[in-house]
Every structure is written in structure tokens, then in C-alpha cells.
N, C-alpha and C positions, 0 to 999 in steps of 0.2 A: 297374688293378681294377674290373673291373663288379658294378655297382650288383646287391644282392638281387632276385629277382624281383620280390618283391612293390613294392619302388621303381620297377621297370622298368614292370608291371601300370598302378599307383597315379600315376605322375608324365607317361613319356614318350609312355605311347600318350593321355591324353587331350591334352598338347601336341603331339600328331601331326595329329587331330583338332580342335585349335583352328586348327592352321595351314590345316593343308584348308577349313578353314568362310572362315580369308580369305581365301584364294586365290580358293575355288568365286564367290567376290562378285565380286575382281577382277579376274578370269579376261578380258572382254571389254577393260577398261583393260589386264591382260596385253598382250591379244594386239596390240590395238590399237600399242600403244608398240614392238613386236617388230616391227611390220609398219614400221614409219614408221624407224626406225632401221636395219631391215636395208636391207641393198642388191640388189646382182644376186646373191648366193649366200645369204643369207634365211639369215644363221644365226642372229642375234637370237631372230626368230620359229619356228626349226628344235629350237633349245634351249628357249622357250619353252613347244614344243608340249607336248614330250617331261618337260617338267619337271613341266605340271602337269599330266600324263595318268600320271605314276608317282605325284607324291601323290594323284593322285584312286584309281590302284589300290593304292595300300599301305592308303589310309584303309579302305577297302571291307575289303582282307584282316581288317582287322583288328576290323571292324565284323560281318562274317563272323565269324573264331573269338570274337568273348565273344557274339555269338549260338547259337556253339553249343556251347558254356560255360555259357550259363545254362540250354537246353533240354535237357541230358544227354546230349547227342552229343559231346561235347570228347573222349572216351576213342576213337572212334570214326576208326583211321587212313584209310580209304579215303575219308573226309567230308575231310579236308585236302591230301590228295595231289589231293586234284578242286581246290580252292580254288587251290593250290602254281601246278597245270598251268595252270587259267585267268587265273592273274595273270600268269603267267611269255608266254603265248598271244597276250595283251593288250599286253604292253610291249615284244614279239619285233614284234610288225606296227604300231604305232605309232613303235620306235624304226624297225627298216626303214624304213618306208615316208618318214617325215620326214629321216631322213639320206643317202636311197637306197643303203642299205647291201646290196649283194646278196652271201650265204651259198653256200659252193657245196662241199658235204661227198659227200668220194668213202663211202662205207657201208661199215662195219666189217664181214669175214667171216662170214659162217654169221650175219645176226643172225636173224633168226626162231627161234634157239635158245632154251628160256625157261633155261635154265641161268644161275646166279647168274651175277656179275661182276664183278669192280674194277677202274675207268675210269682208268688214271693219265695227267693230261692236263699239258701243258710251262699255264706259265700267263704271258699276255703280253696287254696289254694292256689298256684299259679294258670292261666288260663281258663278257668269255670267258668267266665260272663260270655268269656267269647264261644265256648262248649256250649248252653244254655240258648243261645241266642241264634246257633247253627241251626237247635234241632227246633227252634222255634217258628224261626224261616224255611228252612230248608226239606226238614221235615213234615211237620205236622200242618206247613202253610198258611202260618199268622204271618202277619202286619205286629211288629214286635215295634210297644214305643218304652223306649229305656231310659233311667232315670240314674243318670252318672254323674260324677266328681267333673267338674269346670274346669279343673288342673288336665279334662283329657283332652279340652279342644289344645294343648299345644303339640299331640297329633297330626301333621297333617291328614292324614285320609280322615280318622276319624272326625274333623272340623271338614273335610269337606263335604263328606258323606252322609255320617251322621246328623249336622248342622244343617240340611236341608231336607229333613226329615221330623215327625214331629216326636222331640225327643225334649227333654229338659236336663239341661249340664246346672244343677247346683253348685251354692258356692261350700268351701269346706267346713271344717267346725266352727273357725273359729266366728261366723259372720248369724248374723241372726237365725233362729230354726226356723222362722214366718217368710222367711222367703224363700226355702226348701219346699217347706209348705203348700206357699201359693203354689206353685211351679209344678207340684206335681198335682192340685187339686186340676190344674189347667187341664194337665196332661190327658188326666180320667176322665171329665169333662164331653170331652171328645170320643173317648171309643164308641166302635159299632162293629158291627157283624165282620169278622174273620180279624179284628187286633187282639193284641196282646202285652199290656203293659208290665213291664220289667222293674222290678220293686228291688231291692239287696238289704231291706231290713235291718239289719243288722249295720250298718254302713260299712263299714271296712270288712277284710279278709281277715277270719277267727286264729288269731295265735294265744299261747294259754298266762301270756303276761298284757294282753288287749282287754280279756275273762275278768281279771283280778280287778283292772285298773275301770272297767265298767260295773263289777258288784259294789264297788266302790264308791263311783259317781253316783250310782241308783240310793246309799244309802246319803252319802252330805248330800242330795236332793228331798231325804224324808221319804224314801218310794222305800220302807222296808220291806212288805210286800215281795215285792218287784225283785226285789234284791233276795231275798231269800228264796222262790223261784228261780231264778240264774243263778245261784248255788249251785241247787239239785242241778245242773244241768254243765255236765262236762266238757261237751263239743262244741258247742255253741255261745258264740255272745249273744247275748239277752237284747231284743228286738229294738228300737227306735217307733214306737206305734204312731206319734201323730203323723206322722206320711202317708203310715198305710191304711190308718183309718181315714183321713182325710182323704184318700181315692178310693175306697169302698162307698163314701158318704154321696163322691163326686156322682161315682157313678154304680147308683143301686140296683140294676137289674143285672148286674156282672158275674160271673160265677169267679171264683179265684182258685190257682193250684197252689200247691205247696210244693217244694225241690226239697229236695236231703237229695246230698250227693259224699263219697269217701271213694280217697285208695291214692288222690293227691295232696289232701290237707294237713299230710306230715309234711309234706316240702316249704319250710317257710323259710330258708337261703338259698341263696346261691350255692353253698355246697352243700345243702338236700337235695337239692336237683341235681347238683355234677355229678355226685352220688345215685341218686337214681334211674340214671338212662344207663340204657334203653330200661324200659319201665318192664317189672317184671311182676306187675301185681293188676288186676280193670280198676277200673276207676267205671261205679256202681252210681248209679242213680236213681230214685227210686219219685216219681211222681204222684201226687193226689188231689183229686182235682170235688172241689165243694161246692154245689150251684148256689145260686144265689137264696133260693129259694130254705135251703139249709142254714143258712147264716143267722142268728142272732142279733136280733135287733139290740138289748139291754148286755151292754156288761162284754162288750167284744171285745177288751183288753188282755180282761184273762182269757177270752176264747183263743185269743194270737197265741198266748202265752202257754195253754195247752195244745196247741197246735207245735210251738215250736219244743215242747215238750218230746214233743211226738218223735219228732225231727232228731233228739241229741237222742233217744230211744234205739231210734232205727241206724243210728250211724254209730252206734254201741257195737249192736246187732252183727251189721255188715260188711264192719272196717276191715277189706283184707290183712293178713297177716302176710310180710314182706321175707321174702326169703333170705336166705342169707346170702350177702354181694360179697364180690372178689371189690381188695381196694383200685 
């Protein structure tokens, strides 16, 4: 259960600010320790730089949100979109430099069109959601509407900024699915020119274990055909179709963009991330745009699975081969 908004504002936000003050005071010491503890690849120092920068940016976002509320600008969405873009651009810059991460993106078709879009992305590896929102907001000039897990409201910055924008915080897997579908329908129904609704149909980060569990769940539910299709896709989880189809029905004249990416999907544990720093392989992404005129009216569930099969095949063909790395 997520605490009420008042509790989150009066407890979690001040805790973040207090932590930031302590970290700012200790930053020279933390960087010195990181430098001393680091060896050839400076892993500790790189992580320290990103952690300190991330905490500073989160604190700045919370304070600016508070200032907007105090000055009476708290209802102006463009201010929060600008704040979100500023935050993501700087976090992206610090992270890519510190981790030496190279991002290679094949542009979506007709990227200049201002039609509203529903973006359906695979979910795998640390930080992929931040990267996608960064590109939507800062590269393509879109106003993203994001379907997020309700637990993310425990993050004061996400709560303060994204909570004042048209996003949907949906309950976890233990809650009735109808709640999430209703929120997704509400969000999609308000899409307009320049908007982009972001959904991760898999519902969570890909791991081989989750893939096996998802296939078993489909079989238990009697969805044999879907389970067999999912079994043939080795790099993705089977998509949850209810929310995605609800969004498409609520916004029938909206294009759909599919996003595949690979390069960080093998980083499934803290140890994997530690060994990968700095990154010696690029993060590659591919965007496909489907105009709403080309979206079938019937059997959209099969159409969605076919696209997920395309994403799976693209990942298999484009997954970079990681070079041998010293311990």
C-alpha cells in the first residue's frame, strides 16, 4: 500500500532533502573514497558520481515543484514538463559520461508528425524507462503520459513531478486488473496532438525466470495458443494485452510506436551492473511507427503478438557481443 499523498509530501520529501544536505556536505569525502577504492575501471568513483548527481537532481526537482506550488503555478503542466525534461537531460548526460554508455537509436518512421501516439516498449535492463521518456520529451518534443506502478510514488521526485502531470499510477499485480485498465483508458482518452502515451505491456523487466513464469500462467489460464507463441519468443515476456487494447480503443485515431532495445538487458543483478561498468557495448534501440489507418480492427491480440515476435527477432539479431572484461 502506498501512503496517502499528504504523508508522502510531509515525510518522504523532507527526508530526501535532509539526505541531500548530508550528501552534499560529505561529497568531497565520498569522491575521495571512490577514487581511492577504484582501480583500473574506477567503478566506485563512477557510481558515486552518478548517485550524488542523481540525488542532487531529485532534490532540485522536489524544491522546484514546491516553489511552483507556492507561487500558484502548480497547475501549469508545461512547467512540469519542462522540469521533467531538464531533470532527464542532465541525468542522461551524467550517466552516459560516467558509465561511457553509447546509445544508438534507429528513428521511428514519420517522426516529424504531430499525431498523438501510443508507445509500446519492451522492458529490460536498468534505466530503460528513463531513456525512453528522455527521448520522447527531449529529442522528439513529445508530452509523455506514462503508465507507472503505484509504488513509484514512494520516490519524492517522481511523486512531485509526475504526479502533477497526466500519468497513471496503477496498482501492482495483486490488485484487480480492471483498476489498471480503467486508468489506462482514462489516460488514453485525453491524448491530443503532440502527446505520447508510454506503456510497457510486459508489466516488468525481462528475466528468463519471469518468462517461464509468464508462459506457465498463460497455460494455467487456458490460453494455450498465447503460451505457445510466448514459448517461441526467447528475448521478451508475453505482453499483457488488456491494457494495451483498452488504450487503442479509447484513442482510435492514434498511431502506435513499438520500441525494441538491447544492450543492457543482460544486467539483471547488482553484480551484473558492477561488472559491466564502464559499458563496453552500446545500447541499441529500434522504433517502428504504425499509422492508425494500418492497425487492424479485428484480432488485435494476434497483431500485438506478431509485433512482439518482430521485437524478439530484432533483439536476437542486434544484441551486441560483450567483450571480455577484467574482474
